C-alpha positions in Angstrom: 112.0 111.4 110.3 111.3 108.6 112.8 107.4 107.6 113.2 108.0 105.3 116.4 109.2 106.2 119.7 111.6 103.8 121.8 110.7 105.4 124.8 107.9 104.7 127.0 104.6 106.7 126.7 105.1 107.8 130.2 108.7 108.6 129.9 108.5 110.5 127.2 105.9 112.6 128.0 107.7 112.8 131.1 111.0 114.3 129.9 109.3 116.5 127.4 107.0 118.3 129.7 109.9 118.7 132.4 112.2 120.7 130.3 110.3 124.3 129.3 111.1 125.6 126.0 111.0 129.4 124.8 107.2 130.6 123.9 106.6 131.6 120.5 105.4 134.7 119.0 103.9 135.1 115.9 102.7 137.6 113.8 101.2 138.4 110.6 102.8 139.8 108.2 102.1 142.7 106.0 102.4 142.0 102.0 104.5 145.0 101.9 107.4 144.5 104.7 109.7 142.1 103.4 111.0 139.1 104.8 113.2 139.7 107.6 112.5 143.1 107.9 111.7 145.0 111.3 107.9 143.8 112.0 108.4 140.8 110.0 110.2 138.2 112.3 111.2 134.8 111.1 110.6 131.7 113.7 114.2 130.8 114.8 114.8 127.6 114.2 115.8 126.7 118.0 112.2 127.9 119.1 109.7 124.8 120.4 106.2 125.0 121.1 103.9 122.4 123.5 100.3 121.8 122.9 97.9 120.1 124.1 94.6 119.6 122.6 91.5 118.5 125.3 88.4 117.2 124.6 88.4 116.7 121.2 87.3 113.6 119.0 90.2 112.8 117.0 89.8 111.7 113.4 91.8 109.8 111.0 90.9 108.5 107.5 90.7 104.8 109.0 89.0 105.5 112.5 88.2 108.3 115.1 88.4 108.0 118.8 88.0 110.5 121.8 91.6 111.6 122.7 93.5 114.3 123.7 96.8 115.1 121.3 100.1 116.1 123.0 102.9 118.0 120.4 106.3 119.0 120.7 108.7 120.7 118.8 106.2 120.3 116.1 105.2 116.8 116.2 102.6 114.9 117.5 104.0 112.7 120.6 100.8 111.0 121.7 97.2 110.4 121.0 95.6 109.5 123.8 92.7 110.3 126.2 93.2 112.0 129.4 96.6 113.0 128.7 96.5 115.8 130.8 96.9 114.1 133.9 99.9 111.6 132.9 101.9 114.7 131.1 101.9 116.7 135.0 103.6 113.8 136.9 107.1 115.7 136.8 105.6 117.8 139.3 105.3 115.1 142.1 103.2 117.5 144.9 100.6 118.0 142.2 100.9 114.7 140.6 97.1 113.6 140.8 96.1 117.8 140.3 95.4 119.7 137.3 98.3 122.1 137.2 99.1 123.0 133.7 102.8 124.2 133.2 103.6 127.8 131.6 105.3 126.3 128.5 102.2 124.3 127.7 99.2 126.1 125.3 96.2 124.2 126.0 93.4 123.7 123.5 89.9 123.2 124.4 88.2 120.8 122.1 85.5 119.6 123.8 82.7 119.3 121.1 84.6 119.2 117.8 86.8 117.2 115.5 90.6 117.3 115.6 91.4 116.1 112.1 95.2 115.8 110.3 95.7 119.4 107.9 94.7 119.4 104.6 96.6 118.8 101.7 95.6 120.3 98.7 97.0 118.3 95.6 96.7 120.9 93.0 97.5 124.7 93.4 99.2 127.3 90.8 100.8 130.2 93.3 103.2 132.6 91.4 102.2 131.1 88.1 102.5 133.2 85.0 100.4 133.3 81.9 99.1 135.2 79.1 102.0 138.0 80.2 100.6 138.3 83.6 100.8 136.5 87.1 99.0 135.2 89.7 97.8 137.7 92.5 98.5 135.1 95.2 102.0 134.4 95.6 103.7 131.2 97.9 102.9 133.7 100.9 99.2 135.0 100.4 97.9 132.2 99.1 99.6 130.0 101.9 98.1 132.3 104.5 94.9 131.7 102.9 95.1 128.2 103.0 96.4 127.9 106.7 93.1 130.2 107.1 90.9 127.6 105.3 92.5 124.8 107.4 94.8 123.3 104.7 98.5 122.8 106.1 100.4 121.3 102.8 100.0 122.1 99.2 101.4 120.7 96.4 102.5 123.2 93.3 103.0 122.7 89.8 107.1 124.2 88.3 106.2 125.4 85.1 109.8 124.7 82.6 112.0 127.4 81.7 112.0 126.8 77.9 111.7 122.9 78.6 114.4 123.2 81.0 113.2 121.5 84.0 116.3 122.6 86.3 115.7 126.4 85.2 111.7 125.9 86.2 112.9 124.5 89.4 115.2 127.2 90.3 112.5 129.8 89.5 110.2 128.4 91.9 112.8 127.3 94.7 113.1 131.2 94.4 109.7 131.8 94.4 108.8 129.6 97.3 110.8 131.4 99.7 108.6 133.6 101.0 106.6 130.4 102.1 104.3 130.4 105.4 103.1 126.9 105.4 105.0 123.1 104.1 104.7 122.6 100.4 106.0 120.1 97.5 106.2 120.3 93.7 104.8 118.3 90.6 107.1 119.2 87.4 105.5 120.5 83.9 106.7 118.9 81.2 106.4 120.6 77.8 108.9 118.6 75.6 111.0 115.2 76.1 114.5 114.7 74.6 117.6 113.2 75.9 118.0 116.5 78.7 114.4 116.2 79.5 114.7 112.2 80.4 118.1 112.9 82.4 116.4 115.4 84.5 113.6 113.7 85.5 115.7 111.3 86.9 117.7 113.9 89.1 114.2 115.6 89.8 112.7 112.0 91.1 116.1 111.1 92.9 117.8 114.3 93.9 115.0 116.9 94.4 112.1 115.1 95.7 110.0 115.5 93.2 107.6 112.2 92.4 104.8 113.6 90.0 105.0 115.4 86.1 102.1 116.6 84.6 101.8 116.3 80.9 99.0 119.1 79.2 97.0 118.0 76.5 95.1 121.5 75.8 96.5 124.8 75.6 97.6 124.3 72.0 101.0 125.8 71.4 101.8 126.7 74.7 102.1 123.8 77.2 100.4 120.9 74.9 101.8 117.5 74.5 101.2 114.9 71.6 100.7 111.4 71.5 104.1 110.7 70.8 105.5 112.8 73.8 102.7 111.8 76.1 104.0 107.9 75.2 107.8 108.9 76.0 106.6 110.9 79.0 104.4 107.7 80.3 107.3 105.4 80.3 110.1 107.6 81.6 107.4 108.0 84.8 107.3 104.2 85.2 110.7 103.7 85.0 111.4 106.0 87.4 108.7 105.2 89.4 107.1 108.8 89.2 102.9 109.3 88.8 101.9 110.7 85.5 99.6 113.3 85.5 97.1 114.6 82.5 95.1 118.1 82.2 92.7 115.8 80.1 91.1 118.2 77.2 91.6 117.7 73.5 93.6 120.8 72.9 93.5 120.4 69.1 89.4 120.3 69.0 89.6 123.0 71.8 91.9 125.5 69.6 89.3 124.4 66.9 86.0 125.4 69.0 87.4 128.7 69.9 88.1 129.7 66.3 84.2 128.7 65.7 83.2 131.0 68.3 84.9 133.8 67.4 83.5 133.1 64.0 79.9 133.3 65.3 80.4 136.3 66.9 80.7 134.8 70.7 83.2 136.5 72.4 82.7 137.1 75.7 83.3 134.5 78.7 80.2 132.1 77.8 82.2 131.4 74.6 85.0 129.7 76.7 82.8 127.1 77.7 80.6 126.6 74.6 84.5 126.3 73.0 85.7 123.2 75.3 82.4 121.1 76.0 82.7 117.9 78.1 82.7 115.5 75.3 86.5 116.8 74.4 87.5 116.4 78.1 86.2 112.8 78.2 87.8 112.1 75.0 91.0 112.9 76.3 90.3 111.3 79.9 89.6 108.0 77.3 92.8 108.5 75.1 95.6 109.5 78.4 93.7 106.1 80.4 94.2 104.0 77.5 97.9 104.8 77.0 98.7 104.7 80.0 97.2 100.9 80.3 99.0 100.0 77.2 102.7 101.4 78.9 101.1 99.9 82.2 101.8 102.8 84.6 99.5 104.3 87.1 98.1 107.8 85.9 96.0 110.7 87.5 93.9 113.0 86.0 93.6 116.4 87.4 90.8 118.5 87.8 87.7 116.1 86.7 85.1 118.4 86.1 82.5 116.6 83.9 80.5 113.2 83.8 82.2 112.6 80.6 85.6 112.6 82.1 84.3 110.7 85.3 82.7 107.7 83.5 86.2 107.5 81.5 88.0 107.0 85.3 85.0 104.6 86.2 84.8 102.4 83.2 89.1 101.8 83.8 88.4 101.2 87.4 85.0 99.6 87.3 84.8 95.9 89.1 83.1 94.1 86.4 86.0 95.1 83.2 88.6 94.6 85.8 89.3 91.9 88.6 87.5 93.1 92.1 90.1 94.0 94.4 93.8 96.2 93.9 96.7 97.9 95.5 94.6 101.0 97.1 96.9 100.1 100.0 100.2 101.9 101.3 100.7 99.9 104.6 100.3 97.0 105.0 100.4 95.5 101.5 96.9 93.2 100.9 97.7 89.5 99.8 98.2 89.9 96.0 98.1 86.7 93.9 98.5 86.8 90.3 96.8 85.0 87.3 98.2 83.6 84.6 96.7 85.2 81.9 95.5 83.6 78.5 97.5 85.1 75.5 96.9 88.2 73.7 95.9 90.3 76.9 96.5 93.8 76.0 99.6 95.3 78.5 97.1 97.1 80.4 94.5 94.2 81.1 97.2 91.4 82.1 97.7 94.3 84.8 94.5 94.2 86.0 94.4 90.1 86.8 94.5 90.3 90.0 92.5 89.0 92.9 93.0 90.4 96.5 92.5 88.8 99.8 92.6 91.7 101.5 89.1 92.6 103.7 89.9 96.4 104.4 86.9 98.3 104.6 87.4 101.2 102.8 90.4 100.0 100.4 88.9 96.8 99.3 86.3 99.0 96.6 86.8 97.3 93.3 88.9 99.0 91.1 91.0 97.8 87.6 93.5 100.3 86.1 95.3 102.1 88.0 93.6 105.7 87.6 93.2 108.3 90.6 90.6 111.0 89.9 90.9 114.3 91.1 87.5 116.7 91.4 88.6 120.1 92.5 85.9 121.8 94.3 84.7 124.5 92.0 83.8 121.6 89.8 81.7 119.9 92.8 79.6 122.7 94.0 79.5 125.6 91.5 78.0 125.2 87.7 78.0 127.6 84.3 75.1 129.9 84.8 77.5 132.5 85.8 79.3 132.6 82.9 76.3 134.0 81.0 76.1 137.0 83.6 75.7 140.2 82.1 78.5 141.6 83.6 81.5 141.0 82.2 83.8 141.1 85.8 81.1 138.6 87.0 80.9 136.4 84.3 84.9 136.1 83.8 85.7 135.5 87.3 84.5 131.9 86.6 86.5 131.0 83.5 88.8 127.9 84.3 90.1 124.9 82.5 88.4 122.6 81.7 85.2 125.1 82.1 82.9 124.6 85.0 79.8 122.7 83.6 76.3 122.9 83.7 73.9 122.0 86.7 74.2 118.3 86.8 77.7 117.4 86.5 78.6 118.6 90.0 76.1 116.0 91.6 77.3 113.5 89.4 80.8 114.3 90.4 79.9 114.0 94.1 78.1 110.9 93.9 81.4 109.4 92.3 83.4 111.2 94.9 81.3 109.4 97.5 81.4 106.2 96.1 85.3 105.8 95.7 85.2 106.6 91.9 87.0 110.0 92.6 89.6 109.8 95.1 90.8 113.7 96.5 89.7 117.1 96.2 91.9 119.7 94.6 91.4 123.2 94.0 93.0 124.3 91.0 93.5 127.9 92.9 95.0 129.7 90.4 93.6 133.6 90.9 93.5 136.8 88.8 92.0 139.9 90.0 89.3 141.7 88.0 91.5 143.6 86.0 93.6 140.6 85.0 90.2 139.2 83.8 89.7 142.5 81.6 92.3 141.4 79.4 89.8 139.5 77.2 87.0 141.6 77.4 86.7 141.8 73.7 88.0 138.2 73.3 87.4 134.6 75.9 90.6 133.7 75.0 92.6 136.2 76.1 90.8 135.8 80.0 93.5 134.6 82.2 92.2 131.1 83.5 91.7 130.3 87.0 89.3 130.5 90.1 90.0 130.6 94.1 89.5 127.8 96.4 92.4 127.2 98.5 90.9 128.7 101.9 87.1 127.4 101.4 88.4 123.8 100.0 88.1 122.3 103.3 84.3 124.3 104.4 82.7 123.7 101.3 83.7 119.8 100.8 82.7 119.5 104.5 79.3 121.3 103.9 78.8 119.6 100.8 79.4 116.1 101.3 79.7 115.4 105.4 76.6 117.7 106.0 74.5 116.5 103.3 75.1 112.7 104.6 77.4 112.0 101.2 80.1 111.1 103.0 81.6 110.1 106.5 83.9 112.0 108.9 86.5 109.9 108.6 86.1 109.9 104.5 86.2 113.4 104.6 89.8 113.3 106.1 90.6 110.6 103.8 89.3 112.8 100.7 90.9 116.2 101.6 94.3 115.0 103.4 94.7 111.4 103.9 95.0 109.9 100.2 96.7 112.7 99.2 99.6 112.0 101.7 99.5 108.3 100.2 99.2 108.8 96.7 102.6 111.0 97.0 104.5 109.1 99.5 104.2 111.2 102.8 102.1 109.2 104.7 102.2 108.8 107.6 104.4 112.0 107.9 101.4 114.1 106.5 97.9 113.3 106.7 97.3 111.3 109.5 97.0 112.0 113.6 99.7 109.5 115.5 102.6 109.9 117.1 105.6 111.1 114.9 103.7 112.5 112.6 104.1 116.1 111.7 101.9 118.4 114.2 99.7 119.6 111.1 95.9 119.7 112.3 93.2 121.4 112.7 89.8 121.7 114.8 86.8 122.1 113.2 83.7 123.0 114.8 80.3 121.4 113.4 77.8 123.6 114.9 79.9 126.3 113.7 79.1 128.2 110.4 81.1 129.9 107.8 80.2 132.7 104.8 82.6 133.1 102.0 82.8 136.7 100.6 85.6 138.9 99.0 85.6 141.2 101.6 87.1 138.8 104.8 88.7 136.2 102.4 92.9 136.1 102.9 93.5 135.9 99.2 94.8 138.7 97.2 92.3 138.6 94.5 89.4 141.1 95.1 86.7 138.5 93.8 85.6 135.5 95.0 83.6 132.8 92.6 81.7 131.3 96.3 80.3 134.4 97.1 77.8 134.9 99.5 78.2 130.7 100.2 77.0 130.2 103.9 77.1 126.4 105.5 78.0 124.7 108.6 81.6 123.0 109.6 84.1 125.9 110.7 87.6 125.2 111.2 88.1 127.3 114.3 92.1 126.3 114.6 94.8 125.9 112.4 97.9 124.1 113.5 101.3 124.2 110.9 104.4 122.2 112.2 103.4 122.9 115.7 102.1 126.6 115.8 98.9 127.5 116.4 98.5 129.6 113.1 94.7 130.5 112.9 92.7 130.7 115.9 89.6 133.1 116.8 89.8 134.0 113.3 93.0 135.7 113.4 95.9 134.6 111.3 99.3 134.4 112.6 101.8 133.4 110.1 105.6 134.5 109.3 107.0 134.2 105.6 110.2 132.2 105.3 109.0 129.4 107.9 107.2 127.0 105.7 109.4 123.6 104.5 109.6 122.2 100.9 109.1 118.6 101.3 110.4 116.0 99.5 108.1 113.1 98.1 110.0 109.5 97.1 109.0 107.8 94.4 107.3 104.4 93.7 103.9 105.0 95.9 101.7 101.9 96.7 100.1 102.4 92.8 103.5 100.5 91.3 102.8 97.5 93.8 103.1 94.8 91.2 103.5 96.4 88.4 106.7 94.5 87.9 105.1 91.1 88.3 102.4 92.2 85.6 104.5 93.2 83.6 106.2 90.2 83.7 102.9 88.1 83.2 102.5 90.2 80.1 105.4 89.0 78.5 105.0 85.3 79.4 101.7 85.5 77.8 102.5 86.4 74.8 103.3 83.1 73.4 106.1 85.1 71.1 108.4 85.4 69.5 107.6 82.5 67.3 110.5 79.9 66.5 109.9 79.2 62.6 112.1 76.9 60.0 113.7 78.8 56.9 113.7 77.4 54.5 117.3 76.6 52.5 115.9 76.3 49.1 
């Protein structure tokens, strides 16, 4: 998809406006109506849309400006002030007037922010667990996301008996009902020559550029250190990002047995069996193994101070150098320093100095570690796990657990100062009937909470309204940084000419209230029940189509697209040179004379 246009702006707008297109009519399809059946139409690939967003403040991760946004056929064509006068110059008799063509929908964004749609890096839709499946599939979960201002998500493919290919085929079938764009991560549960080969196929042919390793869920998904090391090496060779669920699975298993022996069988036992120190230990171990291999690492759902501090320690400037390749384009000027001998593989990787003075990206960093908090960990505490009502307590069960009061505030601070980089949800929802599978044993409670619809609102209210981050940083942590990490920027995560028209209009003066009665997820509970705040997404545009407006959702199953993601993101910049520096620093092997006697 080209991101630059050879025609001049005025000529482009002239051509786009003077050739009318068919109007688009969408409807929200009832879940009981099948795809393609009467009453649940599919958008024709020939349908086109023209949108003009007027009078808003356009916000990108690097700057904000007063500008209008013109969209044609799902692509942002122009971002300029006062576009309305230019667009209609193809009507010579009213060139100086304000006549709007019938085929252009005009949206007034005066006093509001026009931003890239959110990208959720961490979801589990239609996921099977504990002999059941999440209640949100690729239609209902995505519909909820769109109502909340998220226009793309990246889900996790679970292998079938270790087979990546079989797992992907299952998820491709599940995703046929998608109503917004999506991508895939791939989970690795075993490692052999077949898996190694299939990892290459996933990266080079199937558009998957990240692989997740579970250090928890012993006997189900958990991998040991030997397998993790093999996976890290393979990820590095393919330019794929290694991701970890960081909890010490062996210790968690022991903690679960201990709780049962103590007669603690309720939801509180879940949190008590997997304390923060086990998350911190696994995070530290994964970070050090990634440093040993010299490959980037992404730590999913950072839930505790313990894990956050391990990430901060790896990234901090007094342990490692002052600047890094936290850039996508243009790259900073990097000069590698010859390292003294006996430095570890990971340390040499950080012996760099950076001459860039880019405002945000000059934040100090050492090892290339990405930390992802999730919205539940930012805004909730574990007190409700001790609720006397099982239904209430069980809905908060997730892994790693929601932590005690204080952890969330610390994670907010880490997000605001750049220790943590982007916000996900780990949206993985089960209804109260499914949660009740574990009424006598917390180990049988399906793990997961909601968040795909609530994330954008809660991050705004918690982080922007409180003054902890700026409006531009809000765009960064909810959209742009994810797009850069997974190599889909600037197609996604930006409002610039040539980008996909995934756009939200957020009114900072409007209020929101969250409850299970009005949310769009299929689950019958909501862990943010009753929460109110400021900053409401009033319009969501996905692929150039208005899908959320006036509190009305208009989506069609089958209209979402799979987005392929290329390998070798910005985190891999300079790794080859670092490897070479490491090898040159070894002063080995030593040539020794062998005695002939």
